[in-house]
Each structure stands twice: as structure tokens, then as C-alpha cells.
N, C-alpha and C positions, 0 to 999 in steps of 0.2 A: 243618857249619853255616857255617864261614868260607868254604869254597869256594862254597856256594850264594849267599852274600851277594855275593861277587865276581862271580859269573855274572849276577846280576840288576842290578848297578850299571850305569847307563848310561855309555857311553864318553864321556870328556870331548870337547867340541867342539874340532876342530882350529883352530889359529890360521891367519891368512892365510898365514904362512910355511909352515906344515905343509901347507896345501892346495896351495900353489904347488909345494912339493917333491913331493907325491904325484902331481900332474899331470906334472911333469917326469920322473918315473921311468917314465912310460908311453911318452912320445915327446917330440920337440922341439916346443916351443910358442914362438910369437913373443910379444913383449911385448904387442902389441895383442890377440892371442887370449886370453892370460891375463887381461887387463883386462876383456875382454868376458865371460869365464866367471865371474869372481869379483867383479864390481862390486857385485852385490846383497848380498854378505857383508861389505862394508865397514861398520864400525861408527862410524868417525870419518873426517871428510873428510881425504883425502890419505894415509891409511894404506896403501892398496893401492899407490898410486904410489910411496911410499917403499920398500915391500917389493920391488916390481918393479925399481926403480932399484938397490937394494942387490944383488939377484940378478944384474942385468946387469953391475954393477961387478965382481962376483966371477967373472963368466964363466959363470954357470949358465944365463943366458938369452942367446941369440945369434941375431939375425935371419939372419945369414950361414949359420949351421949349419942353420936351418930351410930356407932356400933350397937349400942343398946336399942336405939330406935329401929334399926334394920331387924334385929332379932325379935323385937316386940311386934313389929308389923308383919314380918314375913316368916318368922320362925316356925309358926304352926303349920304352914303350907309347904315349906321348902326344906330340903335336906342340907346337911353340912357343906357339901360340895358347892351347891348353888349359893348358899349364904357366904361362903368364902369368896366366891367370884364377885358377888355384889359388894362386899367390903373392900376387896382389892380395887374394884372399879371406882370406888369413892376415894381412892388414894390414901387409905389408912396404912399405917406401918405394918410390916410383916409380923412383928411381935403382937400387936393388938389383934390382928386378924387371927393368928394362931391361938391366942388366949381365948378369944371369943368363940371360935369354932370348937375348941376343946371342951368348953362348957356345954355344948350342944350334943356331944357324943352320947352322954348318958340317956338322953331322951329320944335319940334318933329312931329307934325301933318303934316306940310308942307313937311318935309323930307320923312315921310312915304308915303305920297301921291305921291311924285316924284318917289320914288322907285317902288311903285305899278304901276304907269303909264308907267314907262320904261319897267318893266317886263311883265305886263299883258295888261294894256290899255283898257280892256273891261270887263264888268260884267261877272261873272261866269255863265255858263249855268245851273248848277245844284248844289246841296249841296256838292257833291264830289269836284267840282271845287272851290266852296267857301272855303271849308276846306283846300284845297291845297294852295290857295292864303293866307289864314289866317296863316297857318303854315309857309309859306315863310317869311312873315313879322315878325312873332314871332321869328323865328330863327335868324333874322337879329337884334333882340334885341329891337323891338318896343313894347311898353306897350300894354297890352290886350285891354284897352279902346280905344287906338289909332287904333289898328288893326281892331276892330269892327267898328269904325267910317269910316275907309278908304275903307275897302272891301265892295262892294255893296251886300246887302242881297238878297237872292234868296227867291222867294215866297215859303211858306211851301208846301211840297209835290212835289216840282219840282225836277226832277232827280231821283225819286224812280225807283228801278230796275224793278218792276212789273207794267204793265199797270193797270190803275184804272178801276174798273168794273162799275163805276158810269156812267149811261147814255147809256150803251150798255150791251149786253148779252154775252160778251166774257169772257172766263175763263182766268187764269193766263198765258196760252200759246197762247192766241189770237184766240182760236176756239170759235165759237158761239154755242149756244145750238141747233140751227137748223141744224148745220153740223152733229150732232150726231143722229138726230131724225130718219132719214131714213136709217141709216147705222148700220150694226151689229158691235158691239165693239169686240175687240180682245178676251176678256174673256167671252163674252156673247153667243157665238155661240156653235154649236155642235162640239165635238171633232171628226173630220173625220179621 
């Protein structure tokens, strides 16, 4: 009977401190992220701000650790522009974002090359393939100059949809003029 009573009792609601601790055990959160997540649970004005300041003073919340975590988990796959966006979305200060992204600039080319090698590994066959590879790196947040430097260029005219008429007598469908010399065209003949 006692065990049944314990099982049916509702769990006590977690305090703001308890909720912050639960979130922090899952991953690093910035102060701004925690404030966004938990503002609706605040029962008295300023309670959440006091809890977050207390946790920050104890070193349990650190925006620098959040920035380092983002760089360590996503820095190998993403470019500086995308990392900057991710850091800003976490509510980090502009100075911290700028400083973090500036450290990535030295390795941007090598990271882009590594991402390209892993995904493609060979030069595109035509301009359509080149555009696809460039879009891929651009959506990963790599700078346009870096993208152009990493993706091998295709010779101009490669991959055009229509065969070139240079050097042969074929039309756009691949028929030569001699194929039509001795045959009557569909619209050329008599109506029987």
C-alpha cells in the first residue's frame, strides 16, 4: 500500500534552480538561452535573473564555454559565417562572437577543403556540378572567396545542355545535314 501511494504521488515541481541545473547537465547554455527557455516559469519578478547571476558567479554558466563548445562541435564542418550565426542565435555578446570568429579565419580554407574532400572528392564534371558544390559550401557558411578557391573550376562551355556545332554538321538534336538531304521532311511532302 505504501509503495502504491508513493507511485501515484505527483513529483514536486522543480524550482528555477533545479530546472537550470537539469538543463545544464544536458549541454552548455548561455545565460540568454536559459532566460529565453525559463522566463515563463518565473513566479516573481527578477527571480530568474537572480538565479542565473548566481550560477554565472559560481562558474556554472559561461558564455565563453558556450562559444568554445560550438566551435569544438561544429567548427570542422561549418564556415565562419555559419558559426557566427549560431553564436548570435545563442545570445552571446557581439564582442565574444567577433573574437571567436576571428580565431577561425586562419583555418577557414583548410576546413572548407576538408569538407569538400569528404563530400565530393573530385572535380565537378560540368558547370551544374560546380554550382552544386559551391552552393553546398556556401550553405555551410564558408566565405565566397574560400568557396571559389576550393571548388575546382570547370572549363567554360563544359556541361552545356546542347551539343556544340563547332567542327561538325549536326543540329541541336544530333542530326547531320546529310541525314535530311535524301529524305522528304514531314511538312515537305504531298498531302496524300
